[in-house]
Phi, psi and omega in degrees: 000074182282125181282147179234147174227102187064232179266357187261129180281130178279155178303143180287150175265104181228140182225124180244115185253114180248133178215152175243172182245130177072036177247101172285163179298337179284005179249013183236132187305316184289352173261009176102006181281152173276354175288134186277116179225065188297329183284320175293320179299319179295325176299317178295325178295331179270349188214216188246126177256122173277117186288328188226071176261141184234142174293160176277330174206124186279065169202151197307295187300305180301321177301316180291327180299320177289320182299326187250006174236335186078013176240141177297154180307321180291345178265328186265353176098343183259071184260012171209155177305147176064030172245125185287159172296153176299150185297334181262013182262129180258141175272168176302322180300318178296316183294319181285320180293325176296333178272002174099008180268144174288139183226123177240134174237116184235112178128196185299135181246295173066029182231011183264003179085000178274208179277194184303324189273338182095178183266350184079013183253126180287122179283165179301139176105345184240152182288125180302320185302327186252000178297128185209069175284180187290335176295319179294327174295312180298328179295341178276349187256155171286164176306320179293320178294325178300311180300318181297322182291346180252009184260115182300336180280356182296335180296344180277003187245029175051060184296136171285137180306326184297341180282335191275146181304313183302320180293320180290326174299314179300315180305318181289325177296319178297320179295319179298315181296323178293314182295325186253022186298335180259009183249159165280132183204163173236121183238127173252127176245102192246099180278143171282329180293150005271012177313146178306146014279007172057053181280142180216146171274171169287149010271013186274330195307322184240024183296330187238030185300333181266007186287138174248178186290349172103178184256019178297137175304336179297336179290343184256007181299123180278346182063020186296326182250022184258169178302149183298325182298331179290326177290323175296317178298314180295323179298319176297328183279357177132010176114154180279343181284116181307327182291340183262359184289143185253110180272025188294344179292336190291316184303313180290319179297317179296317179300317182292327176296319178293322177299312185288335171299323179294325176291320176299323176300321177298317180294313183294321179299315180291320181298320181292339177273310188258349179221058185295338181266005181285145167275128185242135185233142168232134175205187177216163183281328180188179178254197179223132186299327179057029180069011167291145187057018179079004189259166176226158179059226183220172183160204188284077180205154178250014175301142186300326181301330183263316192257342182267129187236156173290146175211114185225136175238146166217151179143191185303129176083354181267122182292142180284154175053038182254152178227137179254116191273348188271160177294135171223162180243146176294346178299339181279350187290317177300319177297326178295317179298312181298321178297319179301322181273004176078020181263146178292141178288121177300144188296332183278350178298141185258007175238173180235159181292143175260008180302322177301323180287330177295325181276331181220091183295353177275358185266110178291152175280333185075010183243140173279176172254139178246135181233138182228169174200148175225302181207144181295310182196143179299321184284340190267124170261358188251023180220058170086343180067217183280115182229075186292123179225139169228133187220156176224138183232129175242183178298335188247336189218159169231132173235124178236122176264127176244104191305327184254014187205189178287141179275169181229142175217123184237137173266092187287349175296321184248352183221070187293346181258010175055051183267331186244114180282114185258023186300328180258012184278109180298335179292341178245018185299320182296315179294318179298313184291326177296319176293322178300315179298319179296320181295317178296322178294320177299318178298323177290314183301321184267007177056043181304118183293347180263005184288157180173173187296339182297330178290332180275321187271073179268158183301332183267358182245083190281350179273001178257136179234146181297142175215127180299329181278358187052243179260358174081007182263157165250142186228104178261162184289132171289161182219157176282157177306137180091345177272163180299128177263123184297158182263150179282123182303324186283337184238339186078000180264164177302131182296143177266324179230128183294330178246120186202163176296139181277116181285000000 
């Protein structure tokens, strides 16, 4: 749907969203990593790097649920892996395709409620021709090849790039851009890599064999003043003694990150040729602890290795070689996409557009980032079980509430590696309590189904008292004009205010 003005063709509206899985910002060269990512780094050189972007939930499915709906996991229904989105929840693809834009999603989805790989069924809003979740990839392989594709040791067998999921995702992305080069479109290129089994071809496969976990102070965290569940988690990861921690996950993960950077380079090179007016984004769903703080993989924590992700834009109107220093949340990305295409922000979206910051990186959003957690996966009994967490992150502080454990409060101005838990420090009580109030208000604003007085009545917050009525309000979902307006329980009439005292 190319717009025309008289005889002159207007620039096409195209948006290319590239993402990887399990890539923390500490795994990208332009964020200071020793891992080689020249193509992502070049993207940052051409555009804007967000220094402190945070996932909404540091686990695959829930993180993606927020990324592609603009609703937090507790709002969209997908608050654990392999939990489907709510039936009344719309993805960006649905909203854009309804407005007449072509939408392609190529790569890992993890939002249909099936297993890790998906059902192979293209959901509403995306082009069937280009749908390529991991189930469709496995369907191309023999049973023996399937097993091989899930074997971490396969990288030792000189893998051809053409065998790997990431390479096949790239091939389809290039085809989509060619077919739609004259159209307005939204394209998602969603790599599973570098997520385990972290397969890589040469010359990447053994590039980092001598790599250790690094000299970050986070590697030496004793966890002495941290929640008990983190010590249990660290023990599973190889022991509480920092000297005994095993950083063996890093060489393969790092190699795969460099490999997938080369695939991203293929996409960006083609995009700059056939979609020069496209806005291009790179991000990831979450990071990987890499045995920092003694932990492994991802889960209920706000440590930067797990929760802080790369976020880079390049394209029209984005200043080159720019850096945005303030905290932002991935919840803002769907609103940003809709804004780019000139569509009104739906009232139920829980994020705001970042286009003003793309045009002027000196402009703060004035918004903190919120991170949550409930459960890693319904099917998994081996990863901590139910670990309810709600957290808020600002430029200066992090507050994480762990409903079943000790809470955390970090002064990141003076403790950027989150080593000293200041939750009981009376000298920071005013700052801590202000963040706590904001966090409770956010849970109310977003109608968090897990909210209740227990989140307010923490051992360190003595001015809060339990109340069965909590705050006594009822909070119904707001709606856009023309949509069904819910009825007031007390009157049976159309509600006048979505938030009101419960009669």
